[in-house]
Short mmCIF file of the C-alpha atoms (twelve columns), coordinates in Angstrom:
data_MODEL
# 
_entry.id   MODEL 
# 
loop_
_atom_site.group_PDB 
_atom_site.id 
_atom_site.type_symbol 
_atom_site.label_atom_id 
_atom_site.label_alt_id 
_atom_site.label_comp_id 
_atom_site.label_asym_id 
_atom_site.label_seq_id 
_atom_site.Cartn_x 
_atom_site.Cartn_y 
_atom_site.Cartn_z 
_atom_site.pdbx_PDB_model_num 
ATOM 1   C CA . MET A 1   134.713 -43.504 -41.802 1 
ATOM 2   C CA . ASN A 2   136.333 -40.704 -43.784 1 
ATOM 3   C CA . TRP A 3   139.789 -41.803 -44.861 1 
ATOM 4   C CA . VAL A 4   140.577 -38.932 -47.213 1 
ATOM 5   C CA . ARG A 5   142.864 -36.403 -45.586 1 
ATOM 6   C CA . HIS A 6   142.041 -32.760 -46.124 1 
ATOM 7   C CA . ASP A 7   145.529 -31.478 -46.701 1 
ATOM 8   C CA . ALA A 8   147.210 -31.141 -50.058 1 
ATOM 9   C CA . THR A 9   148.967 -34.528 -49.991 1 
ATOM 10  C CA . LEU A 10  147.456 -37.584 -51.634 1 
ATOM 11  C CA . GLN A 11  148.479 -40.660 -49.676 1 
ATOM 12  C CA . VAL A 12  148.799 -43.720 -51.895 1 
ATOM 13  C CA . PHE A 13  149.007 -47.404 -50.975 1 
ATOM 14  C CA . LEU A 14  150.519 -49.752 -53.564 1 
ATOM 15  C CA . VAL A 15  149.470 -53.403 -53.951 1 
ATOM 16  C CA . GLU A 16  151.585 -55.386 -56.428 1 
ATOM 17  C CA . ASP A 17  153.115 -58.858 -56.077 1 
ATOM 18  C CA . SER A 18  155.986 -58.359 -58.535 1 
ATOM 19  C CA . PRO A 19  158.906 -56.646 -56.740 1 
ATOM 20  C CA . ALA A 20  160.166 -55.147 -60.021 1 
ATOM 21  C CA . ILE A 21  156.798 -53.667 -60.993 1 
ATOM 22  C CA . ARG A 22  156.164 -52.543 -57.404 1 
ATOM 23  C CA . ALA A 23  159.504 -50.683 -57.405 1 
ATOM 24  C CA . ARG A 24  158.657 -49.044 -60.742 1 
ATOM 25  C CA . LEU A 25  155.220 -47.982 -59.500 1 
ATOM 26  C CA . ALA A 26  156.670 -46.725 -56.204 1 
ATOM 27  C CA . ALA A 27  159.199 -44.589 -58.066 1 
ATOM 28  C CA . THR A 28  156.436 -43.211 -60.300 1 
ATOM 29  C CA . ILE A 29  154.245 -42.292 -57.328 1 
ATOM 30  C CA . LYS A 30  157.118 -40.772 -55.331 1 
ATOM 31  C CA . ALA A 31  158.043 -38.574 -58.305 1 
ATOM 32  C CA . ILE A 32  154.606 -36.925 -58.417 1 
ATOM 33  C CA . GLN A 33  154.463 -33.724 -56.404 1 
ATOM 34  C CA . GLY A 34  151.689 -33.769 -53.819 1 
ATOM 35  C CA . THR A 35  151.749 -37.528 -53.258 1 
ATOM 36  C CA . GLU A 36  153.101 -39.694 -50.474 1 
ATOM 37  C CA . LEU A 37  153.550 -43.451 -50.738 1 
ATOM 38  C CA . VAL A 38  152.257 -44.677 -47.354 1 
ATOM 39  C CA . GLY A 39  152.610 -48.417 -47.862 1 
ATOM 40  C CA . GLU A 40  153.169 -51.384 -50.114 1 
ATOM 41  C CA . ALA A 41  151.966 -54.977 -50.105 1 
ATOM 42  C CA . GLY A 42  152.203 -58.045 -52.328 1 
ATOM 43  C CA . SER A 43  149.524 -60.268 -50.810 1 
ATOM 44  C CA . VAL A 44  145.812 -60.023 -50.040 1 
ATOM 45  C CA . GLY A 45  146.213 -60.135 -46.254 1 
ATOM 46  C CA . ALA A 46  149.053 -57.620 -46.134 1 
ATOM 47  C CA . ALA A 47  147.153 -55.301 -48.486 1 
ATOM 48  C CA . ILE A 48  143.957 -55.336 -46.432 1 
ATOM 49  C CA . GLU A 49  145.861 -54.818 -43.184 1 
ATOM 50  C CA . GLY A 50  148.048 -52.095 -44.688 1 
ATOM 51  C CA . ILE A 51  145.171 -50.172 -46.241 1 
ATOM 52  C CA . ARG A 52  143.130 -50.363 -43.060 1 
ATOM 53  C CA . SER A 53  146.036 -49.157 -40.919 1 
ATOM 54  C CA . THR A 54  147.298 -46.325 -43.167 1 
ATOM 55  C CA . HIS A 55  143.923 -44.969 -44.396 1 
ATOM 56  C CA . PRO A 56  145.227 -43.831 -47.805 1 
ATOM 57  C CA . GLY A 57  143.271 -41.634 -50.181 1 
ATOM 58  C CA . ALA A 58  144.151 -43.876 -53.140 1 
ATOM 59  C CA . VAL A 59  145.205 -47.429 -53.919 1 
ATOM 60  C CA . ILE A 60  146.990 -48.809 -56.970 1 
ATOM 61  C CA . LEU A 61  145.871 -52.441 -56.968 1 
ATOM 62  C CA . ASP A 62  147.205 -55.429 -58.883 1 
ATOM 63  C CA . LEU A 63  144.488 -57.970 -59.658 1 
ATOM 64  C CA . GLN A 64  146.601 -61.140 -59.459 1 
ATOM 65  C CA . LEU A 65  148.388 -61.412 -56.092 1 
ATOM 66  C CA . GLU A 66  150.541 -64.102 -54.438 1 
ATOM 67  C CA . ASP A 67  147.668 -65.512 -52.406 1 
ATOM 68  C CA . GLY A 68  144.533 -64.434 -54.213 1 
ATOM 69  C CA . SER A 69  142.880 -61.565 -56.014 1 
ATOM 70  C CA . GLY A 70  143.046 -57.811 -55.725 1 
ATOM 71  C CA . LEU A 71  139.267 -57.999 -56.084 1 
ATOM 72  C CA . ASP A 72  139.208 -59.619 -52.623 1 
ATOM 73  C CA . VAL A 73  141.181 -56.629 -51.300 1 
ATOM 74  C CA . LEU A 74  138.803 -54.184 -52.957 1 
ATOM 75  C CA . LYS A 75  135.724 -55.957 -51.582 1 
ATOM 76  C CA . ALA A 76  137.249 -55.993 -48.082 1 
ATOM 77  C CA . VAL A 77  138.212 -52.311 -47.840 1 
ATOM 78  C CA . TYR A 78  135.971 -50.317 -50.172 1 
ATOM 79  C CA . PRO A 79  132.623 -50.724 -48.335 1 
ATOM 80  C CA . SER A 80  134.025 -49.011 -45.224 1 
ATOM 81  C CA . ALA A 81  135.812 -46.329 -47.273 1 
ATOM 82  C CA . PRO A 82  133.711 -45.516 -50.365 1 
ATOM 83  C CA . GLU A 83  135.688 -42.303 -50.942 1 
ATOM 84  C CA . LEU A 84  138.834 -44.378 -51.545 1 
ATOM 85  C CA . ARG A 85  140.167 -43.930 -55.078 1 
ATOM 86  C CA . VAL A 86  141.213 -47.220 -56.648 1 
ATOM 87  C CA . ALA A 87  142.976 -48.015 -59.899 1 
ATOM 88  C CA . VAL A 88  143.296 -51.701 -60.765 1 
ATOM 89  C CA . LEU A 89  146.351 -52.504 -62.882 1 
ATOM 90  C CA . THR A 90  146.431 -56.040 -64.286 1 
ATOM 91  C CA . ASN A 91  147.696 -58.450 -66.915 1 
ATOM 92  C CA . TYR A 92  144.213 -60.034 -66.819 1 
ATOM 93  C CA . ALA A 93  142.235 -57.237 -68.462 1 
ATOM 94  C CA . THR A 94  139.162 -59.235 -69.439 1 
ATOM 95  C CA . ASP A 95  135.696 -57.701 -69.650 1 
ATOM 96  C CA . GLN A 96  134.582 -59.979 -66.798 1 
ATOM 97  C CA . HIS A 97  137.409 -58.760 -64.519 1 
ATOM 98  C CA . ARG A 98  136.814 -55.149 -65.562 1 
ATOM 99  C CA . ARG A 99  133.112 -55.317 -64.716 1 
ATOM 100 C CA . ALA A 100 133.732 -57.043 -61.363 1 
ATOM 101 C CA . CYS A 101 136.352 -54.477 -60.306 1 
ATOM 102 C CA . LEU A 102 134.343 -51.439 -61.385 1 
ATOM 103 C CA . ASP A 103 131.221 -52.857 -59.704 1 
ATOM 104 C CA . ALA A 104 133.242 -53.350 -56.501 1 
ATOM 105 C CA . GLY A 105 134.339 -49.704 -56.461 1 
ATOM 106 C CA . ALA A 106 137.406 -49.301 -58.652 1 
ATOM 107 C CA . GLU A 107 137.513 -46.011 -60.521 1 
ATOM 108 C CA . PHE A 108 139.950 -47.267 -63.176 1 
ATOM 109 C CA . PHE A 109 140.737 -50.697 -64.644 1 
ATOM 110 C CA . LEU A 110 144.002 -50.723 -66.575 1 
ATOM 111 C CA . ASP A 111 145.848 -53.290 -68.668 1 
ATOM 112 C CA . LYS A 112 149.495 -53.398 -67.507 1 
ATOM 113 C CA . SER A 113 150.783 -54.042 -71.007 1 
ATOM 114 C CA . ALA A 114 148.907 -51.143 -72.631 1 
ATOM 115 C CA . ASP A 115 147.951 -48.663 -69.896 1 
ATOM 116 C CA . PHE A 116 150.914 -48.641 -67.471 1 
ATOM 117 C CA . PRO A 117 151.894 -45.038 -68.367 1 
ATOM 118 C CA . ARG A 118 148.373 -43.862 -67.438 1 
ATOM 119 C CA . ILE A 119 149.124 -44.450 -63.745 1 
ATOM 120 C CA . ARG A 120 151.116 -41.196 -63.623 1 
ATOM 121 C CA . GLU A 121 148.236 -39.280 -65.269 1 
ATOM 122 C CA . ILE A 122 145.624 -40.819 -62.944 1 
ATOM 123 C CA . VAL A 123 147.607 -40.147 -59.761 1 
ATOM 124 C CA . ARG A 124 148.208 -36.552 -60.890 1 
ATOM 125 C CA . MET A 125 144.466 -36.136 -61.478 1 
ATOM 126 C CA . TRP A 126 143.702 -37.564 -58.036 1 
ATOM 127 C CA . THR A 127 146.309 -35.254 -56.506 1 
ATOM 128 C CA . ALA A 128 144.674 -32.240 -58.177 1 
ATOM 129 C CA . ARG A 129 141.310 -33.307 -56.686 1 
ATOM 130 C CA . THR A 130 142.952 -33.643 -53.264 1 
ATOM 131 C CA . ASP A 131 144.404 -30.131 -53.628 1 
ATOM 132 C CA . SER A 132 140.950 -28.781 -54.460 1 
ATOM 133 C CA . ALA A 133 139.370 -30.553 -51.460 1 
ATOM 134 C CA . ALA A 134 142.048 -29.101 -49.162 1 
ATOM 135 C CA . LEU A 135 141.189 -25.640 -50.453 1 
ATOM 136 C CA . GLY A 136 137.500 -26.227 -49.745 1 
ATOM 137 C CA . HIS A 137 136.343 -26.475 -53.362 1 
# 
């Protein structure tokens, strides 16, 4: 199943259980030209359902959710959409978590306390790749 759209808009789904952080991330994503925020979720079930129904090109994924782990979300959606771009953003940035997330398909594993500003840079990079794909490069 090819979920990546071949127009110049990167569709992003946001998974974060903290309403304040989710609002901050949503504002960051919405401010980046060439992106569209297609959904948000704060729990494992809502994230899996939302990602499967919206078919985004990218997911910003919190590791610690209300009812489980973002790793569960990644393992549920990535096998059927290996072109999905995923950045995990967590307060639990241990080597064990990093390895598990990268092995499950995440492209980036970021520490919320140190790497939060990198989200803008990563989404811009993904958007540039989406632009290139839409142009046939």
